[in-house]
N, C-alpha and C positions, 0 to 999 in steps of 0.2 A: 774300539769302543763300544760298538755295536753288542758284543759280548759282555762287557760290564754293564752297558745300560740293562739289559735282560736279566743280568744277576741280580742288579739292585732292586729291580721291580718283583722279582722271585724273592729275595729277601723281606720286601715289605709286604709281599702278599702272605707272610707267615704271621703266625699269632705270636704275641709277646712271649708265651711259654714256650713256644716253639724255638723262637729265636735264643732264648735262654738255654735251651737244651742243646741247641747245635753251638753256641759258643763254649759249654761245657765239654761238649765232645771233641771239640778243638782242642781245648787244655787238656784234657786226659789223653789225647793222642800225640801230643807234642812234649808232655812233661817226661816221659820216660827216656825220649832221646837228650832232653837237656841234663838229666841225671846221669845217662852213660857218658855224655861227653864230659861232664864237670867231675863225676866221682871214679868213673874208670879209665877212659881212654887219656885224659890229661895225666892222672897220678900214675899210672900203671905204663902207658907208652912213653911218656918221656923219662921214666926211670929205667926202662930196660937198657942193659949194656948190650954188647954185640955177640956174648955168647951165644951158639946156633940154638941151644935147647931153651934159654931164655925168651929169646924171640920169637920162637914157633910155639913155645906154652903162652906166651904173653899176648902174642895176637890171634891166638885160636880161643883164647878167653873173652878178648874182646868182639870177636866174631859170635860167639854163642850167646854174649851179651845182648849183640845187636838182634840175634834170633828171639831172643825174649822179647824185645822191644816190638818186633814184627808181629810176634805171637798177640802180643797184647793188643795192638792194633788191630788185628783181624778179629779177635774176638770182644771187643768193647762193647760194641752194638747186643750183641747176644747176653752179655753178664749185664749191661745196664737194663735191657728189657727184663731179664729174669727179676731184679731188684724192683722193678717198677710194676711186676706183676704182669708183663705182656708175654711172656714165654717161659718155656720149662728150663729147668737148672741145666747149664751146659757144662754135663759130666765130663765129656771129652775135654774139652777145653782146661777144665781144673786138672786133667791127668797130664796133660803135655806140660803145663805149666811148671807142675814141681820136676818133671822129668828134665827140663832144660834148667830149672835150677842146681838141680845136683850135678848137673854134667860141669855147670859153672864152678859150682863148688870143688869139684876132683880138679877142676883145671887150676883153679887157686892153690890148693893144697899141694899141688905138684910144682907150681911157680913158688911158692914159699920154700920148697924143700931144696930146688937147685940155687946155686948161686949164680945171680945173675941179673939181679934187680934189688934197688935200695930197700933197706931194712923198713919195713911199717907200710910199703905202700901196696902190698898185697892185703894185709890186713884193712886197709883203709877201702879198698876197694869191696869188701864185705858190705860195706854201706849201701852199694847198690844194688849187689848180687840178691838181694831179698825182697827190693823194692817191687819188679814187675810181678813175683809171686804174690807178695802181699796184697797187691793191687788187685789180683785178680780173685784174692780170698775175700777182698773188702765189698765187692759186689755181691758174694755168693752165699756168705755163711754168716751167722748170727755174730755177735761182738765176743760171747764168751768163747765159741768154737774158733775166730779170729784169734786170741788171745792163746788159747792152748797150743793152736798150730805155730804161732809164733814163737813161743817157749820151746817146742820142739826143734825147730828149726834153729835157734841160737845154740840149745845143747849139743844138737848135731855138729854144728860150726864149732863150737870150741872144744868139742873130744878130738875133732878132725886135726884142728890146729895144735892141740896138746900133742896128738900122735907124730906131729912132725917137729916137735922141738919148741914150739912157741910157748913160753913160759910167763908167769906172775901178772904183772901188770897189762900185758898186751891182751891176755885172756879178757881181763875184765874189760878193757876198751873194745874188744869184738863185740861181749855181751851190748854194751852202750850204743853201737854202731849199729847192730841188727835192731835193737830195740828203736832207736833213732829212724832208721831205715822204713821199719815196718809201720810205726806211728804217722811218719810223713805221708806214707801210702795210704793209710786209713784217713788221716785228715782229709787228705786233698780229693779222695775219690768216694769213701762211705759219707762224708758230711754233703758233698756236692749234691751227691745221688739222694740223699734224705730231703735237702731243699728242693728238688725237683720233684720228688713225690707230692711234697705239701703243696707245691704250686700248682701240678695237675689235679690233686684232690679240690683246691680253692676254684679252679678253672670248672671242673665238672660240676661243684656245688652250685657256681653261678649258672651254668647252663641247666642243672636240674630247677633253680628257683625261676630262671625264665620261663622254663614249660609249665612250671606250677602257676605262675603269674598268670599265664596265657589261659591255661585251664580254669582258673579260678575266675577270670573275666567271661570266659565262655559260659560257666556255670551261674554268674549273676545276670548275664544278660538272657540265658536260658529260664531262671526264674523270673526275670521281669516280663518277659514275654508270655511265661505261664498265668502270672498274675492277671496280666491285662487280658489274655485271650480265654484262659480256662473258664472264667465265670462267666464271660459275654457269650461264648461258643455255647456253653451249655444251656443259658436263657433262650438264646436263638432256636437251638434244637428244640427247647420244649415248647416255645411259642409257634413254631414250624408247626410241629405235631398237632398242637390245638388246633392251627387255622384249619389244616387238613381235615382233622374231624369237624369242625365247625362248617367247612364249605359243602361237605360230603351230606350234611343235615340241611343244606340251604339257608344256613343262619347267616345272618348280616354282619354279626361281630367279626366273621373271618377277616372281613377288609381291614379292620381296625389292627387286628393280631398282627397282620402282614405289614402294617404300617409299621406299628411298634416293632417288628423284626427289621425293617428297615433303618429304623432311627438306631436301632443297637449296633447293628453292622457298621453304622457311618460312623458311630461314636466309637467303635472298636478300630476302624480304620483311624481315626484321629489319632487316638491313645499309642497306636502302632508305630505312628510318624513322630510322636513325641518321645517314645522309646529309642528308636533308631537315631534320631535327633541328639538327643543326650548320648548316645553312644559314640558318635562320630565326630560331635564337637569338641575343640580342644582349645585351651584357654591359652593364648598368645604369651601371657605374662609369666605363667606356669613354664611353658614351654622356652622361653628366653632363661630363667633363671635355672632350668633344669640342664639346659644345653651348657650353660657357662660352668655348672659343677661337674658335668661329665666331662668336658674336655679337660678343665683344670687338674681333674683327677689323673686324667690320661698324660700328663705332663705337656699340655698344649696351653699356651698364653691365650687366653679369650677376653676380648674387649666386647663389651655391649652397649650400643648408643640406641637413644630414642626411647620411647613409653607407648605402649599398647592404649593408654587412657584415652576413652571416648570413641575407639574405633567400634562400628558394628559389630555384633558377634559372627555374624557370616561372614565378615573380613578377617576376623581374630582366629576364627577356626579354620580359613583356607591357609593364613599365614602360618597358624602353628604348625599345619602338617607340613611346612617347607623347612621351618624350623628342625622339626624333627628330622627328616629324611636329608637336609643338609648335614646337622651334625653326625648321622649314621656315616654319610660317604666321607667325612673329615676322619672318623675313626678307622673306618674300613681301608680306605684307599689312600694311597700316597704316604708320606712320612713328614708330617705338619709338625712346625714348630710354634706357629704362633696364627691365631683365628679372629675375624674381625667380623660382627655382625652387627649391622647398622638399618634401624627403623626409622621412615622419615614419611611424612606427610606433607603435599603440596599439590596444587593445581589440579585438585579433584581427585587425584590418586594416592594411593598410599604404597610406597616401595619398600621392600627387604631385600637387603644384599649381606651374602655371607660369602666371604673371601678369605681362602688361607693360602698359606705357602708349602714348599716341599713335594708340589706335584709335575710330573715331569710333563713335558708337551706332550708325549705321545699318550697323555691320558684323555687329551683332548677327544670328544667323539659326540654321535648323537644321544648319548644317554641311554641307561639302563631302564628297565619297568619302572624303578622306584620314581625317575623323573618323569615317565610316561605318565604315572598315577598321578603325578602333582599337577601335570598339565590339564588332565580330566577336570581335577578339583578345582582348580583355578578358574578353568573354563565356564564351570556352573555358575560363578560371580563374575564372568566378563575380565577376568584377569588372565596375565600372559607370564611365561616364564623364559627367561633367556640364560645359557652359561657360557663361558668361553674361558680359555687356558693359554697364557703366555708366559714366559720367562720363568716356569716354576711356580706360577700362581693361577688359583682357580677360583671364578667368581661365579657365583648363583646369585640372579636377579629375578624375583617376582615383584609384579607390580598389579593392583587391585584398584578399579575405580571407587571412589567413594559415591554412596547414593546421595542424589540430590536432597537438600534439606527442604522441608515442607514450606509454603509461603507463610508469613504471619497472617493470623485471624485479621480480618476487617475491624476496625473500631465499631463499637455499638453506638446507634442512634439513625436518625433518617439520612438517607441519602439524598443529595441536591439533586433537583430535576432539570434537566437540560432544558436548553431553551427550545421551545416549538414541540418538547414534548407533551404527551397527555400524562398528568397524573393519574394513578389508580386508586 
């Protein structure tokens, strides 16, 4: 059970595209063995008579065909990596695959020549004999080259069977079987690999888009700082130089210039705070809508309750970061199918709860750097952050106190005088 849990955690740690590639690899590994059993072992093995020559040739043919499947399984990763542009063309593998196919064809021709197998079963086996080599070609060569080589294989096979006495309609049937086996291998291998390549391109495009968005935001922040500081620093430098010159001459105007420098420095400090505050502030309503959209796009049902209307900006900003980090954790960790985000206010506090399923109990812990950063942000506004995990559900709870409302202003008019007090 512990090993199964570890495998589940490793599986959930993979990206979606990596999971799809793993499933495709599993299908490509298993498919030749299913075809071997259905297209060769059962038709030929069950139709063999008890003659020694037929038994020897038939089971040798099955053994060589099994070697073809083993070779395809061993070279599948290298072939797929070549198609996806990760590795060079596996030329040695492509040399071994046709050699095994030729040996299998020779054994099939010899088995057709001897008397000891049901008529037509050896020709039916040609449906499988071409499949392993066609699967190897599907990953390695362009489409035109694939069809040319498949035509050569069909011509060689027909010529060989014609040489051992096969005539008329059976030869045409062999051509159809070779074409069907080759196209089956092409559709199952090449189409799946093409889909993987498109998905990897989309994944890389998303990564590039994310990096460009970060770079654009950095440029925007840099432009804002330059706009704020560039002019003010230039003025400070000029006025400081002027005040130095005036001070050396003993002019009293130097004090006024330094006072102006002080004022500009304080103004620059205020403007920088505004830029940083605008950079760090997060709109809670926007984050809630965005979190629901992202989770539903990832196939996770998301329910959002509560409204941030009327909450102070500082509270919205702090809780907006909680929503952002909590959504990231739901996407990255576990295998969630549903998520609930609840926002409520009462008793002088605002509470935000993010709860999702599909999280193993082993995922509970002290939290990573993301939760640590959230605690620091919440501490600045007097808030707290808690999380717990039980029965496959993870709950993140943030609480932020609401600032006290200012007391209403006293009504206008003269105040009554206390007995015994002197009126002023």
